[in-house]
N, C-alpha and C positions, 0 to 999 in steps of 0.2 A: 504494500499499500504505500508506503513512504517512497520508495524508489519511483513508483508510477508517479506520484505528486511531484517529485523532483524532476523527472523528464518532462512530463506534460507541462509543468510549471515554467521550464526553460522554453519549450515550444510556444507556450501562451505569450511568454515575453517578446519572443521573435515576431509573432503575429502583431503584437502592440507596438513594437518597434517598427515594423513595415507599414502599419497603418499611419503612425504618426509622422514618418519621414517626409512626405510631401507637405503636410500642413506646416512642420516646422521650417522646411526649406523656403517656402513662401514668405512666411512671416518674418524669418531671419534676414532675409534679403530686402524685400520690399516694404515691411511692416504692416503688411495686410493680413489680419486674421480672416481666412477664406472660410465663412461659415457654410459655404455651398459644398465644401469638402465631402461630406458624407453622401449628397446628391451625386456628385460627380462618381464616386465609387459604385453607387448603385447603377447609375446611367451606364457606366462602362460593363457591368455585368450583364444587364439587361440587353444591351447592344451587342455583346458577344453571343448572347444566346439567340437573338434575332438572326444575325448573320449566319449562325450555325444551322438553326432550325428552320427559318423561314426562307431564306435565300440559299441555304446549302453549300455555303462556302467552306473551304477547308479550315481546320481548326487553327492553325499557324497564321494564316491570312486574316481570319476573323480577329485575332488577338492584336495583330499588328494594326488593323484598321481601327479597332476600338482604343488602343492607347494614342494613336494619332488623333482620333475625332476627340477625345477627352483633353489631350493637350490644346486643340484648336478651341475647344470650349473655355478653357482657362485664359488663352489669349485673346479671346473675343471679349470673355468678362472684364478684363483689364481695360481694354480700348473702349468699349461701350459703356462700362460702369464705373470701375474704379477710378479711372483718369479724371472724371467729373467730381468725385467726392474725396479725391486723394488727400490725406492728411486731417481728414474728419473721421476719427476712429469709429464714433458711434454710427455714423451714416455708413462706412464701409461695412460694418458688422450687419447693419439692418438691410443694406442692399444685397449683400452676398446671402444672408440668411433667407431673405425673401426669394431670391432666385433658386436657392436649393428647395425651398418649400414647393415653389412652382414646379420644378422639375420632377420631384417625387410624386406630388400629387397628380402631376400629368400621366404618369405611369399609372397610379391607381384608377384613374378616370378611364383609361383605356383597357381597363380590366387585367392589368399585370398582377394579380393577386393568386394566392394558392400555393400549392407546393410541386406544381409540375415545372416551374422554371429552376434549373440547376445547371450548372457546367460540367463537363467531364473531368475526372481526375487525369493528371499527366501519365502516370502508371499505376497499375493495380498491383497489389500486393503489400506486403509489410516485412518488417525486419524485428527481431527480438533483441533487446536488451535486459540480460537477466531474464526476469519472468513477464517483462513488460514489452508489449507488441507495439510497434509504432509503423503507420501505414506510410508508404512512400510520399504522399502528398505532403504530409506533415514535414518529412525530412527535406523535401524540396523547398518548402517554405522557409525552414531554417536556413538552407544553403543560400537562397534569393535574399533573404534578410541580411545576412552577412556580405553577401557580395554587392549588394546595394549600397550598403554602408560603406565598404571599401571602396567602391567606384565613387561614390560621391566625394569621398576624401581626396582621390587622385584627380578628379574632375575639378574640384575647386582649387587645388593646389598646383596643378601642372596643365592647365588649359586657359587660353585666353579669355573665353567667356567666364570660366570658373574664377579666374583671378579677378575678373571685373565683378562678379558677384560679391566677392570677399570685400573688395573696395567700397563698393556700395554699402554693403552691411556694416563696415567699419567706420566710414566717414564719408557720407554722401557729398558734402560740399567740396571736400578734396577731391574726391573723384570725379566730380564735375568739372573742376579745374584742370583735369587731364584728359578731358574731352569723352568722358564716358557718358553716355545718354541714360539717366536714371529711368526714364519711362520705358525704354527699350529693354533694360535690364530687368525692371518691375513686371513687364509683360512675359519676359521668358521665364521669370521666377513663377509667375502663376501658372505658365504652360508646362514646365518641369513639375510643379507641384501636383498638378492634374494628372500628368502621366503617371507619376508614382502612385497616385491613388488608383489609376486604373490598373497598373501592374499588381498592386496589392488586392484589388478586387478579383483578377483573373486568377491569381494563386490560391487566395483564401477561400472564395466561394464555392469552390468544388467541394468543401466541407460539409456544405449544407444546402439550402435552398436560396434563391434570390428573392428576397422580400423588400417591399418599400421601407419597412420599419427599420431595416438593418442600417439605412442611411443615418438615422438618429443615434444608433448604437455606435457607428463608427466615429461620427462627430464627437460624441461624448469621450469615447476611449481616446481619441486623438487630442482632444482638449486636455484631458485628465493627464496624460504622458507628459504634453508640452508644458502645463501649468506646474506640475510637480517639478519637472527636470529644469525647467526655466526656458521660456520662450527663446528660440534662437540658438540654443545650446545643444550640440549634437550629442556631446559627452552626456550631458543632462537627460537627453532624450533616452540613451541607452540604459542609463542607471534607472531611470523612472519606470521604463519598460520592464525591467527585472522586478523592482519592488512591487509595482502593481499587477505584474503577470503572476508572481508567485501568491500575492494575497488573494487574487482572483481564484487561482487553482485551489488554494487551502480553503477558500470559502465554499467553493463548489463540492470540494470532497468531504469536508467534515462538517459543514453546515447545510446550505440549500443552493443547488445551481443557480435559482433565479435570483439570488442575492448578489450575484457576481457584479452587477451593474451598480450596486450600491457601494462597491469598493471604489469605483472610478469618482462617483459624486462626493463620497466622504473624502477622498484624497483630495479633490479640487477644494473643498470646503477648508480642511484643516491646513492646506497650504496657503491658501489666501489668507487666513487669519494670523499663521505663525510667521511664514516668510513669504510675502506676496510675489516676490521677484523669482521665486522657484530655488531649487537647491544650487544649480550652477549657473545661473543668468548672471550677466554682467551689468544688467540695469540696477538703477539705484534703488534702495528700499523705499517704501512709502513714506516712512517718518523722516528720511533723509531728504526727500524730494520737498517735503513740507518745511 
């Protein structure tokens, strides 16, 4: 029982990290809290299902189209909505959350409800660790979570666009003096964040069914991980994913599974009261700002 909890706690941590990477990337670079993040996650899952089952496209092509379309949605969001309210945090939150609601309820309106919507696993089968069996899909989630984290590090430290991302994130005014277009970088950060949400959806959703309500759960989990770890901090995201991931797994195994979401909500509340900037954020604490 304990070994299973430890193993599945680590897998759950990787799922949370994968879910939060895109949200954290967008906020860390553009300063925009994309509250349509969960909707883009669900949009990617449903679009992949439609391409596979209604249009009969090959799986790999469906996946690539879904990631590209999600990235385009993020790009369009920035140029059509965010750029008009940029710098007004409350307006950004309201605009993105409203758009997210519209996307998710649109799927509900067209009767995308029930248990028939699911994505195929990459590989069938499982592997045993001691007396604990883990299916290949969960192992793939772990590999992709680790791989994406390493890729993001290399991308932001060794590519021209990645270095521009870091420059804008660290000091936008100085970056502007070097000719970096903050709106272009902000739009790219939204596109990259949306693309990461799509990758997370395509990898995680085969574990269950695609449901509109899942978008809200993804948004809450992403918020919990980013708030606990510190918005904009990749190290914080990884640490918070482990803390919340194991807390959720222990809650599910030793209490009740339906209380798992409470762990995220409680984590948000506690951190906002005790350390509003998060565990690893470089932002000033509330009392320092006042």
